[in-house]
All heavy atoms as TSV, in Angstrom:
chain	resi	resn	atom	element	x	y	z
A	1	MET	N	N	162.290	98.396	88.282
A	1	MET	CA	C	162.183	98.560	86.857
A	1	MET	C	C	161.579	99.931	86.528
A	1	MET	O	O	162.059	100.595	85.621
A	1	MET	CB	C	161.335	97.448	86.250
A	1	MET	CG	C	161.333	97.518	84.765
A	1	MET	SD	S	160.361	96.344	83.785
A	1	MET	CE	C	160.016	94.979	84.779
A	2	LEU	N	N	160.547	100.338	87.241
A	2	LEU	CA	C	159.938	101.630	86.952
A	2	LEU	C	C	160.900	102.781	87.215
A	2	LEU	O	O	160.898	103.777	86.497
A	2	LEU	CB	C	158.654	101.814	87.762
A	2	LEU	CG	C	157.490	100.920	87.360
A	2	LEU	CD1	C	156.302	101.140	88.278
A	2	LEU	CD2	C	157.109	101.140	85.920
A	3	GLY	N	N	161.722	102.632	88.245
A	3	GLY	CA	C	162.722	103.651	88.512
A	3	GLY	C	C	163.711	103.778	87.370
A	3	GLY	O	O	164.141	104.883	87.018
A	4	ASP	N	N	164.065	102.663	86.781
A	4	ASP	CA	C	164.978	102.659	85.644
A	4	ASP	C	C	164.346	103.382	84.457
A	4	ASP	O	O	164.998	104.170	83.768
A	4	ASP	CB	C	165.344	101.224	85.279
A	4	ASP	CG	C	166.554	101.130	84.372
A	4	ASP	OD1	O	167.442	102.002	84.464
A	4	ASP	OD2	O	166.610	100.177	83.583
A	5	VAL	N	N	163.066	103.123	84.218
A	5	VAL	CA	C	162.354	103.810	83.129
A	5	VAL	C	C	162.343	105.304	83.387
A	5	VAL	O	O	162.659	106.109	82.501
A	5	VAL	CB	C	160.913	103.266	82.989
A	5	VAL	CG1	C	160.089	104.152	82.067
A	5	VAL	CG2	C	160.928	101.839	82.477
A	6	ALA	N	N	161.980	105.687	84.605
A	6	ALA	CA	C	161.914	107.106	84.937
A	6	ALA	C	C	163.270	107.772	84.790
A	6	ALA	O	O	163.373	108.892	84.292
A	6	ALA	CB	C	161.371	107.282	86.357
A	7	GLU	N	N	164.307	107.086	85.176
A	7	GLU	CA	C	165.654	107.660	85.142
A	7	GLU	C	C	166.234	107.722	83.732
A	7	GLU	O	O	166.868	108.698	83.352
A	7	GLU	CB	C	166.574	106.841	86.038
A	7	GLU	CG	C	167.991	107.369	86.123
A	7	GLU	CD	C	168.849	106.492	87.011
A	7	GLU	OE1	O	168.404	106.173	88.137
A	7	GLU	OE2	O	169.943	106.112	86.583
A	8	ARG	N	N	165.968	106.673	82.946
A	8	ARG	CA	C	166.638	106.570	81.647
A	8	ARG	C	C	165.811	107.060	80.467
A	8	ARG	O	O	166.370	107.510	79.467
A	8	ARG	CB	C	167.045	105.123	81.406
A	8	ARG	CG	C	168.111	104.653	82.393
A	8	ARG	CD	C	168.396	103.199	82.298
A	8	ARG	NE	N	168.833	102.820	80.948
A	8	ARG	CZ	C	169.019	101.569	80.570
A	8	ARG	NH1	N	168.818	100.581	81.416
A	8	ARG	NH2	N	169.403	101.292	79.357
A	9	LEU	N	N	164.499	106.960	80.552
A	9	LEU	CA	C	163.680	107.295	79.382
A	9	LEU	C	C	162.960	108.631	79.489
A	9	LEU	O	O	162.935	109.398	78.539
A	9	LEU	CB	C	162.659	106.195	79.116
A	9	LEU	CG	C	163.222	104.858	78.679
A	9	LEU	CD1	C	162.106	103.854	78.477
A	9	LEU	CD2	C	164.045	104.999	77.424
A	10	LEU	N	N	162.325	108.884	80.615
A	10	LEU	CA	C	161.500	110.084	80.724
A	10	LEU	C	C	162.254	111.374	80.440
A	10	LEU	O	O	161.699	112.262	79.780
A	10	LEU	CB	C	160.806	110.134	82.089
A	10	LEU	CG	C	159.805	109.002	82.352
A	10	LEU	CD1	C	159.159	109.184	83.715
A	10	LEU	CD2	C	158.759	108.909	81.261
A	11	PRO	N	N	163.502	111.517	80.870
A	11	PRO	CA	C	164.220	112.765	80.588
A	11	PRO	C	C	164.459	113.021	79.096
A	11	PRO	O	O	164.731	114.144	78.700
A	11	PRO	CB	C	165.556	112.601	81.319
A	11	PRO	CG	C	165.299	111.597	82.374
A	11	PRO	CD	C	164.269	110.674	81.800
A	12	ARG	N	N	164.318	112.000	78.288
A	12	ARG	CA	C	164.556	112.149	76.846
A	12	ARG	C	C	163.422	112.884	76.144
A	12	ARG	O	O	163.563	113.289	74.992
A	12	ARG	CB	C	164.734	110.785	76.195
A	12	ARG	CG	C	165.932	110.005	76.716
A	12	ARG	CD	C	165.985	108.625	76.104
A	12	ARG	NE	N	166.006	108.668	74.657
A	12	ARG	CZ	C	167.100	108.575	73.905
A	12	ARG	NH1	N	168.270	108.425	74.477
A	12	ARG	NH2	N	167.025	108.616	72.601
A	13	TYR	N	N	162.275	113.020	76.806
A	13	TYR	CA	C	161.086	113.574	76.162
A	13	TYR	C	C	160.632	114.860	76.844
A	13	TYR	O	O	160.680	114.978	78.058
A	13	TYR	CB	C	159.944	112.553	76.204
A	13	TYR	CG	C	160.275	111.276	75.478
A	13	TYR	CD1	C	160.715	110.150	76.178
A	13	TYR	CD2	C	160.165	111.193	74.105
A	13	TYR	CE1	C	161.034	108.973	75.512
A	13	TYR	CE2	C	160.488	110.024	73.434
A	13	TYR	CZ	C	160.920	108.921	74.141
A	13	TYR	OH	O	161.243	107.762	73.478
A	14	ALA	N	N	160.139	115.777	76.026
A	14	ALA	CA	C	159.534	117.001	76.546
A	14	ALA	C	C	158.175	116.644	77.150
A	14	ALA	O	O	157.560	115.634	76.774
A	14	ALA	CB	C	159.352	118.015	75.413
A	15	PRO	N	N	157.675	117.445	78.074
A	15	PRO	CA	C	156.365	117.159	78.672
A	15	PRO	C	C	155.255	116.976	77.627
A	15	PRO	O	O	154.393	116.107	77.783
A	15	PRO	CB	C	156.099	118.379	79.555
A	15	PRO	CG	C	157.458	118.869	79.922
A	15	PRO	CD	C	158.309	118.608	78.696
A	16	GLU	N	N	155.288	117.755	76.564
A	16	GLU	CA	C	154.265	117.622	75.518
A	16	GLU	C	C	154.364	116.265	74.822
A	16	GLU	O	O	153.363	115.660	74.461
A	16	GLU	CB	C	154.405	118.739	74.468
A	16	GLU	CG	C	154.210	120.134	75.013
A	16	GLU	CD	C	155.452	120.684	75.716
A	16	GLU	OE1	O	156.583	120.165	75.506
A	16	GLU	OE2	O	155.287	121.636	76.490
A	17	GLN	N	N	155.575	115.791	74.639
A	17	GLN	CA	C	155.768	114.481	74.022
A	17	GLN	C	C	155.265	113.377	74.941
A	17	GLN	O	O	154.638	112.412	74.481
A	17	GLN	CB	C	157.237	114.255	73.689
A	17	GLN	CG	C	157.749	115.147	72.576
A	17	GLN	CD	C	159.241	115.008	72.381
A	17	GLN	OE1	O	159.999	115.115	73.340
A	17	GLN	NE2	N	159.661	114.765	71.141
A	18	LEU	N	N	155.525	113.491	76.230
A	18	LEU	CA	C	155.037	112.492	77.177
A	18	LEU	C	C	153.518	112.468	77.212
A	18	LEU	O	O	152.900	111.400	77.311
A	18	LEU	CB	C	155.605	112.764	78.573
A	18	LEU	CG	C	157.108	112.529	78.715
A	18	LEU	CD1	C	157.588	113.029	80.066
A	18	LEU	CD2	C	157.453	111.071	78.516
A	19	ASP	N	N	152.892	113.649	77.102
A	19	ASP	CA	C	151.432	113.699	77.036
A	19	ASP	C	C	150.918	112.932	75.829
A	19	ASP	O	O	149.944	112.179	75.917
A	19	ASP	CB	C	150.931	115.145	76.974
A	19	ASP	CG	C	151.108	115.889	78.278
A	19	ASP	OD1	O	151.303	115.235	79.335
A	19	ASP	OD2	O	151.045	117.135	78.249
A	20	LEU	N	N	151.571	113.115	74.697
A	20	LEU	CA	C	151.177	112.416	73.473
A	20	LEU	C	C	151.373	110.914	73.609
A	20	LEU	O	O	150.504	110.123	73.236
A	20	LEU	CB	C	151.983	112.951	72.288
A	20	LEU	CG	C	151.647	112.377	70.919
A	20	LEU	CD1	C	150.221	112.716	70.540
A	20	LEU	CD2	C	152.617	112.925	69.890
A	21	ILE	N	N	152.506	110.522	74.170
A	21	ILE	CA	C	152.788	109.102	74.370
A	21	ILE	C	C	151.731	108.471	75.282
A	21	ILE	O	O	151.246	107.367	75.022
A	21	ILE	CB	C	154.213	108.909	74.937
A	21	ILE	CG1	C	155.250	109.272	73.873
A	21	ILE	CG2	C	154.420	107.484	75.431
A	21	ILE	CD1	C	156.665	109.401	74.403
A	22	ALA	N	N	151.360	109.161	76.335
A	22	ALA	CA	C	150.356	108.642	77.272
A	22	ALA	C	C	148.966	108.633	76.654
A	22	ALA	O	O	148.132	107.790	76.994
A	22	ALA	CB	C	150.361	109.475	78.549
A	23	ASP	N	N	148.702	109.550	75.738
A	23	ASP	CA	C	147.382	109.650	75.109
A	23	ASP	C	C	147.116	108.495	74.150
A	23	ASP	O	O	145.982	108.031	74.018
A	23	ASP	CB	C	147.295	110.985	74.360
A	23	ASP	CG	C	145.947	111.212	73.711
A	23	ASP	OD1	O	144.943	111.273	74.455
A	23	ASP	OD2	O	145.908	111.327	72.471
A	24	TYR	N	N	148.155	108.009	73.497
A	24	TYR	CA	C	147.973	106.975	72.472
A	24	TYR	C	C	147.290	105.709	72.995
A	24	TYR	O	O	146.311	105.247	72.388
A	24	TYR	CB	C	149.305	106.637	71.800
A	24	TYR	CG	C	149.140	105.580	70.751
A	24	TYR	CD1	C	148.735	105.910	69.471
A	24	TYR	CD2	C	149.334	104.232	71.054
A	24	TYR	CE1	C	148.550	104.946	68.505
A	24	TYR	CE2	C	149.146	103.258	70.094
A	24	TYR	CZ	C	148.755	103.612	68.830
A	24	TYR	OH	O	148.565	102.640	67.889
A	25	PRO	N	N	147.748	105.110	74.096
A	25	PRO	CA	C	147.080	103.883	74.551
A	25	PRO	C	C	145.602	104.104	74.903
A	25	PRO	O	O	144.772	103.234	74.645
A	25	PRO	CB	C	147.873	103.471	75.799
A	25	PRO	CG	C	149.186	104.147	75.671
A	25	PRO	CD	C	148.933	105.406	74.907
A	26	THR	N	N	145.286	105.267	75.439
A	26	THR	CA	C	143.898	105.552	75.789
A	26	THR	C	C	143.036	105.618	74.538
A	26	THR	O	O	141.974	104.996	74.462
A	26	THR	CB	C	143.805	106.877	76.568
A	26	THR	OG1	O	144.587	106.769	77.752
A	26	THR	CG2	C	142.367	107.207	76.926
A	27	ARG	N	N	143.475	106.362	73.556
A	27	ARG	CA	C	142.689	106.487	72.319
A	27	ARG	C	C	142.632	105.164	71.563
A	27	ARG	O	O	141.599	104.804	70.994
A	27	ARG	CB	C	143.261	107.584	71.438
A	27	ARG	CG	C	143.043	108.963	72.035
A	27	ARG	CD	C	143.561	110.040	71.096
A	27	ARG	NE	N	143.444	111.337	71.702
A	27	ARG	CZ	C	142.399	112.148	71.532
A	27	ARG	NH1	N	141.395	111.772	70.776
A	27	ARG	NH2	N	142.367	113.327	72.111
A	28	SER	N	N	143.725	104.431	71.578
A	28	SER	CA	C	143.757	103.131	70.927
A	28	SER	C	C	142.750	102.184	71.576
A	28	SER	O	O	142.022	101.462	70.893
A	28	SER	CB	C	145.171	102.560	71.014
A	28	SER	OG	O	145.219	101.261	70.517
A	29	ARG	N	N	142.704	102.191	72.906
A	29	ARG	CA	C	141.754	101.353	73.623
A	29	ARG	C	C	140.316	101.727	73.251
A	29	ARG	O	O	139.477	100.854	73.030
A	29	ARG	CB	C	141.957	101.492	75.129
A	29	ARG	CG	C	141.022	100.587	75.940
A	29	ARG	CD	C	140.881	101.015	77.379
A	29	ARG	NE	N	140.219	102.321	77.403
A	29	ARG	CZ	C	140.562	103.316	78.208
A	29	ARG	NH1	N	141.541	103.201	79.049
A	29	ARG	NH2	N	139.909	104.453	78.162
A	30	ASP	N	N	140.034	103.015	73.153
A	30	ASP	CA	C	138.684	103.461	72.800
A	30	ASP	C	C	138.268	102.931	71.431
A	30	ASP	O	O	137.148	102.441	71.255
A	30	ASP	CB	C	138.607	104.989	72.805
A	30	ASP	CG	C	138.763	105.594	74.191
A	30	ASP	OD1	O	138.638	104.856	75.197
A	30	ASP	OD2	O	139.004	106.817	74.276
A	31	VAL	N	N	139.179	102.992	70.460
A	31	VAL	CA	C	138.880	102.486	69.115
A	31	VAL	C	C	138.663	100.976	69.163
A	31	VAL	O	O	137.725	100.447	68.555
A	31	VAL	CB	C	140.003	102.856	68.127
A	31	VAL	CG1	C	139.819	102.152	66.788
A	31	VAL	CG2	C	140.066	104.363	67.927
A	32	GLN	N	N	139.499	100.265	69.899
A	32	GLN	CA	C	139.346	98.813	70.011
A	32	GLN	C	C	138.015	98.446	70.661
A	32	GLN	O	O	137.359	97.480	70.244
A	32	GLN	CB	C	140.511	98.225	70.790
A	32	GLN	CG	C	141.815	98.302	70.037
A	32	GLN	CD	C	142.998	97.877	70.887
A	32	GLN	OE1	O	142.850	97.316	71.949
A	32	GLN	NE2	N	144.198	98.148	70.396
A	33	GLN	N	N	137.606	99.210	71.657
A	33	GLN	CA	C	136.322	98.936	72.297
A	33	GLN	C	C	135.168	99.161	71.326
A	33	GLN	O	O	134.199	98.400	71.328
A	33	GLN	CB	C	136.150	99.805	73.544
A	33	GLN	CG	C	137.012	99.341	74.694
A	33	GLN	CD	C	136.903	100.244	75.917
A	33	GLN	OE1	O	136.610	101.428	75.813
A	33	GLN	NE2	N	137.152	99.676	77.080
A	34	GLU	N	N	135.261	100.190	70.489
A	34	GLU	CA	C	134.216	100.429	69.488
A	34	GLU	C	C	134.129	99.256	68.522
A	34	GLU	O	O	133.034	98.799	68.195
A	34	GLU	CB	C	134.513	101.713	68.715
A	34	GLU	CG	C	134.337	102.976	69.531
A	34	GLU	CD	C	134.811	104.208	68.774
A	34	GLU	OE1	O	135.025	104.141	67.538
A	34	GLU	OE2	O	134.976	105.259	69.430
A	35	HIS	N	N	135.272	98.758	68.072
A	35	HIS	CA	C	135.269	97.622	67.146
A	35	HIS	C	C	134.748	96.359	67.831
A	35	HIS	O	O	134.009	95.581	67.214
A	35	HIS	CB	C	136.669	97.384	66.573
A	35	HIS	CG	C	137.052	98.384	65.543
A	35	HIS	ND1	N	136.607	98.338	64.247
A	35	HIS	CD2	C	137.839	99.484	65.626
A	35	HIS	CE1	C	137.093	99.352	63.574
A	35	HIS	NE2	N	137.850	100.068	64.384
A	36	THR	N	N	135.113	96.163	69.077
A	36	THR	CA	C	134.622	94.999	69.813
A	36	THR	C	C	133.108	95.036	69.917
A	36	THR	O	O	132.429	94.023	69.685
A	36	THR	CB	C	135.259	94.940	71.217
A	36	THR	OG1	O	136.670	94.826	71.070
A	36	THR	CG2	C	134.717	93.777	72.030
A	37	GLU	N	N	132.548	96.195	70.233
A	37	GLU	CA	C	131.092	96.319	70.337
A	37	GLU	C	C	130.430	96.080	68.980
A	37	GLU	O	O	129.406	95.407	68.894
A	37	GLU	CB	C	130.719	97.703	70.868
A	37	GLU	CG	C	129.236	97.895	71.049
A	37	GLU	CD	C	128.586	96.864	71.966
A	37	GLU	OE1	O	129.237	96.401	72.918
A	37	GLU	OE2	O	127.414	96.499	71.721
A	38	ARG	N	N	131.030	96.605	67.920
A	38	ARG	CA	C	130.474	96.379	66.584
A	38	ARG	C	C	130.466	94.896	66.246
A	38	ARG	O	O	129.475	94.354	65.733
A	38	ARG	CB	C	131.288	97.148	65.540
A	38	ARG	CG	C	130.734	97.020	64.125
A	38	ARG	CD	C	131.533	97.855	63.133
A	38	ARG	NE	N	132.941	97.501	63.108
A	38	ARG	CZ	C	133.463	96.499	62.387
A	38	ARG	NH1	N	132.693	95.736	61.656
A	38	ARG	NH2	N	134.767	96.260	62.418
A	39	LEU	N	N	131.552	94.200	66.572
A	39	LEU	CA	C	131.611	92.765	66.299
A	39	LEU	C	C	130.592	91.995	67.135
A	39	LEU	O	O	129.984	91.029	66.651
A	39	LEU	CB	C	133.024	92.238	66.548
A	39	LEU	CG	C	134.074	92.722	65.556
A	39	LEU	CD1	C	135.467	92.330	66.017
A	39	LEU	CD2	C	133.794	92.205	64.157
A	40	ARG	N	N	130.386	92.420	68.360
A	40	ARG	CA	C	129.357	91.774	69.192
A	40	ARG	C	C	127.973	91.956	68.591
A	40	ARG	O	O	127.152	91.038	68.603
A	40	ARG	CB	C	129.396	92.336	70.610
A	40	ARG	CG	C	130.546	91.834	71.420
A	40	ARG	CD	C	130.480	92.350	72.838
A	40	ARG	NE	N	131.594	91.818	73.601
A	40	ARG	CZ	C	132.335	92.519	74.442
A	40	ARG	NH1	N	132.053	93.792	74.671
A	40	ARG	NH2	N	133.334	91.966	75.074
A	41	GLN	N	N	127.697	93.132	68.076
A	41	GLN	CA	C	126.396	93.392	67.465
A	41	GLN	C	C	126.200	92.551	66.211
A	41	GLN	O	O	125.122	92.013	65.977
A	41	GLN	CB	C	126.244	94.881	67.149
A	41	GLN	CG	C	126.113	95.736	68.380
A	41	GLN	CD	C	126.128	97.219	68.068
A	41	GLN	OE1	O	126.275	97.631	66.925
A	41	GLN	NE2	N	125.985	98.033	69.105
A	42	ILE	N	N	127.259	92.424	65.419
A	42	ILE	CA	C	127.177	91.591	64.217
A	42	ILE	C	C	126.904	90.148	64.604
A	42	ILE	O	O	126.034	89.494	64.032
A	42	ILE	CB	C	128.479	91.693	63.390
A	42	ILE	CG1	C	128.583	93.069	62.744
A	42	ILE	CG2	C	128.548	90.593	62.343
A	42	ILE	CD1	C	129.923	93.347	62.094
A	43	ARG	N	N	127.617	89.668	65.600
A	43	ARG	CA	C	127.430	88.277	66.028
A	43	ARG	C	C	126.024	88.065	66.575
A	43	ARG	O	O	125.377	87.066	66.279
A	43	ARG	CB	C	128.472	87.923	67.077
A	43	ARG	CG	C	128.402	86.489	67.490
A	43	ARG	CD	C	129.539	86.129	68.400
A	43	ARG	NE	N	129.467	84.717	68.695
A	43	ARG	CZ	C	130.181	84.124	69.600
A	43	ARG	NH1	N	131.057	84.816	70.289
A	43	ARG	NH2	N	130.067	82.842	69.824
A	44	ALA	N	N	125.527	89.016	67.371
A	44	ALA	CA	C	124.201	88.893	67.967
A	44	ALA	C	C	123.109	88.919	66.896
A	44	ALA	O	O	122.070	88.277	67.044
A	44	ALA	CB	C	123.974	90.004	68.984
A	45	SER	N	N	123.347	89.645	65.809
A	45	SER	CA	C	122.330	89.739	64.767
A	45	SER	C	C	122.366	88.547	63.820
A	45	SER	O	O	121.469	88.380	63.004
A	45	SER	CB	C	122.506	91.035	63.971
A	45	SER	OG	O	123.658	90.965	63.166
A	46	GLY	N	N	123.405	87.723	63.930
A	46	GLY	CA	C	123.507	86.543	63.073
A	46	GLY	C	C	123.940	86.860	61.660
A	46	GLY	O	O	123.801	86.030	60.778
A	47	THR	N	N	124.469	88.063	61.427
A	47	THR	CA	C	124.870	88.418	60.065
A	47	THR	C	C	126.360	88.205	59.819
A	47	THR	O	O	126.873	88.608	58.791
A	47	THR	CB	C	124.534	89.900	59.765
A	47	THR	OG1	O	125.202	90.726	60.711
A	47	THR	CG2	C	123.043	90.129	59.813
A	48	ALA	N	N	127.029	87.563	60.751
A	48	ALA	CA	C	128.460	87.314	60.560
A	48	ALA	C	C	128.668	86.339	59.414
A	48	ALA	O	O	127.862	85.442	59.180
A	48	ALA	CB	C	129.070	86.752	61.843
A	49	ARG	N	N	129.754	86.507	58.692
A	49	ARG	CA	C	130.067	85.584	57.604
A	49	ARG	C	C	130.370	84.216	58.165
A	49	ARG	O	O	130.950	84.091	59.227
A	49	ARG	CB	C	131.280	86.069	56.827
A	49	ARG	CG	C	131.043	87.319	56.081
A	49	ARG	CD	C	132.185	87.716	55.192
A	49	ARG	NE	N	133.453	87.088	55.537
A	49	ARG	CZ	C	134.563	87.277	54.880
A	49	ARG	NH1	N	134.593	88.059	53.852
A	49	ARG	NH2	N	135.685	86.687	55.248
A	50	LYS	N	N	130.027	83.233	57.432
A	50	LYS	CA	C	130.367	81.861	57.806
A	50	LYS	C	C	131.688	81.501	57.160
A	50	LYS	O	O	132.025	81.975	56.089
A	50	LYS	CB	C	129.285	80.882	57.329
A	50	LYS	CG	C	127.916	81.165	57.895
A	50	LYS	CD	C	127.867	80.902	59.363
A	50	LYS	CE	C	126.468	81.121	59.889
A	50	LYS	NZ	N	126.422	81.417	61.267
A	51	GLY	N	N	132.419	80.650	57.821
A	51	GLY	CA	C	133.696	80.235	57.266
A	51	GLY	C	C	134.775	81.226	57.607
A	51	GLY	O	O	134.662	82.013	58.518
A	52	GLY	N	N	135.807	81.186	56.856
A	52	GLY	CA	C	136.924	82.075	57.099
A	52	GLY	C	C	137.564	82.464	55.799
A	52	GLY	O	O	136.895	82.534	54.774
A	53	ARG	N	N	138.846	82.634	55.843
A	53	ARG	CA	C	139.551	82.978	54.615
A	53	ARG	C	C	139.589	81.773	53.714
A	53	ARG	O	O	139.709	80.637	54.147
A	53	ARG	CB	C	140.967	83.432	54.962
A	53	ARG	CG	C	140.973	84.722	55.702
A	53	ARG	CD	C	142.322	85.112	56.165
A	53	ARG	NE	N	143.365	84.812	55.206
A	53	ARG	CZ	C	144.590	85.242	55.287
A	53	ARG	NH1	N	144.957	85.978	56.299
A	53	ARG	NH2	N	145.492	84.928	54.377
A	54	ARG	N	N	139.508	82.050	52.436
A	54	ARG	CA	C	139.580	80.957	51.477
A	54	ARG	C	C	141.030	80.533	51.293
A	54	ARG	O	O	141.930	81.365	51.336
A	54	ARG	CB	C	139.030	81.405	50.125
A	54	ARG	CG	C	137.552	81.649	50.171
A	54	ARG	CD	C	137.095	82.029	48.796
A	54	ARG	NE	N	135.638	82.079	48.798
A	54	ARG	CZ	C	134.919	81.960	47.722
A	54	ARG	NH1	N	135.491	81.814	46.562
A	54	ARG	NH2	N	133.615	82.007	47.794
A	55	PRO	N	N	141.248	79.267	51.080
A	55	PRO	CA	C	142.614	78.808	50.848
A	55	PRO	C	C	143.182	79.492	49.598
A	55	PRO	O	O	142.459	79.755	48.645
A	55	PRO	CB	C	142.480	77.314	50.615
A	55	PRO	CG	C	141.112	76.947	51.061
A	55	PRO	CD	C	140.289	78.197	51.072
A	56	THR	N	N	144.447	79.745	49.609
A	56	THR	CA	C	145.084	80.422	48.469
A	56	THR	C	C	145.665	79.433	47.479
A	56	THR	O	O	146.181	79.840	46.455
A	56	THR	CB	C	146.206	81.360	48.972
A	56	THR	OG1	O	147.131	80.572	49.722
A	56	THR	CG2	C	145.655	82.459	49.834
A	57	GLY	N	N	145.570	78.166	47.782
A	57	GLY	CA	C	146.105	77.173	46.860
A	57	GLY	C	C	147.073	76.252	47.564
A	57	GLY	O	O	147.245	76.320	48.767
A	58	PRO	N	N	147.724	75.399	46.800
A	58	PRO	CA	C	148.662	74.451	47.418
A	58	PRO	C	C	149.798	75.181	48.110
A	58	PRO	O	O	150.223	76.243	47.703
A	58	PRO	CB	C	149.206	73.634	46.242
A	58	PRO	CG	C	148.391	73.987	45.060
A	58	PRO	CD	C	147.663	75.264	45.368
A	59	ARG	N	N	150.263	74.549	49.141
A	59	ARG	CA	C	151.385	75.129	49.886
A	59	ARG	C	C	152.567	74.227	49.825
A	59	ARG	O	O	152.574	73.102	49.780
A	59	ARG	CB	C	151.016	75.366	51.334
A	59	ARG	CG	C	149.979	76.450	51.411
A	59	ARG	CD	C	149.741	76.804	52.846
A	59	ARG	NE	N	148.824	77.922	52.830
A	59	ARG	CZ	C	148.861	78.909	53.654
A	59	ARG	NH1	N	149.753	78.927	54.596
A	59	ARG	NH2	N	148.018	79.882	53.598
């Protein structure tokens, strides 16, 4: 499968584009980790909201 990706997809992109494509998951992960840590801190401090979304009415 990886050979197929390398053969069929990689040639479609310039090296700079591949760098950008590879950079996105790394930066996305970093942002997600920051949010995860923030949520852990909120939970540990006991300031998390109770309940969830309010019902919007009959369905």
